[in-house]
N, C-alpha and C positions, 0 to 999 in steps of 0.2 A: 594467499587467500584471494578469491575472485569476488568482484562486486556483483550484486544482483539487484534488480529493480522489480518490485511487485506492484501492480496497479490494481486498484479496486474503486468502485463508485459507491457512494453512500447517499441516503435520502436527505440528510441534514448535517449541519456542522457539529451538532452536539454528539451524534452517534460516532463520528470519526474522531473527534477530539479526545474522548475518554480513552479509546483503545490506543490512539497515537501516543498520548502522554505515557501510558503504561508501558508501551513497547520501547520508547526512548529511555524511560527510567530504568527498565531492567536490561537494557543494552541489546535487545533483540534487533533493533534497528538503530542506525545513527541519526536518521532524519526522516520526517514524513512531510512532504509538501501537500498542502490542501488548497484546492481552488474550486470556486463555483463554476459550473458548466451547464450547458443546455444539452439534453439528450433526447434523441428521437429513436424510438425502438418499438418493436412489436411485442405485445404482452397479452396473452389470453385472447388472441384474435383481433385485438385493437391496436391501432397506431397510437402510441403515447408520445407526448411532448412534455417534458418535465425538467425542472431544475434539479440538479444533483451536485454533489461534491466529489471531485476526483481526488483520490489519495495516491500519492507516489511514495512507496515505502523503499528506503535505501538501506540495504544490508549486505551481508557477505554470504557465500555459499553455505557455510556451516550453520547458519541460522534460518535458511529459507524454509525448511520443512516445518520448524516450530512457528515461524511467522504465518505460513499458510494455514496451519492448524488453528492458530489464535484468531485469524481473520474469520475463518469458517465458524468457529465456536461463538464469536461475539457479533457477527454481522446481522443486521436487522432484516436483510432481504431473504426471501425464500430461496432464491438462486443467486448467490453473490458472484460477481466477477472476481476471479483471482488470476490475473495474467502475469506470467513471469517473462521479463525481458532480459536477454543476455547482453551484457555490456562488454563490447570488444575492445574499447579503449577508454581510459580515464586518466586524467592528469595525476602524476605521482603524488603530489602533495595532498590532493583530495582523497586519493585512494588510501594514503597513510592515515589521514584523519578518520576515514570510514572504518578502517580496520581497528584503530585505536578506540573508537567510540563503541564498538561492538564486542570488545574484549573485557 
């Protein structure tokens, strides 16, 4: 099984905490890192400067489709970011934990 990282941004900690806890509990993901960030982006013709929370979802290939679906279904944004990163290298002990935590 291969590791996959999915990244998304959220408007507040409450909106990411609920889905993150659910996804870890049902073993869709092994871990979700959440951190406050500053984002600068264009939205509806204006440049926005806002605080957001970035969520880094860590899972395996067999769960990525379900994870993306859950993010899309529960996300508060009209157009959520759902970016998949391919992991080409991961230390063996962490990979083993990742696989065990998602089975």
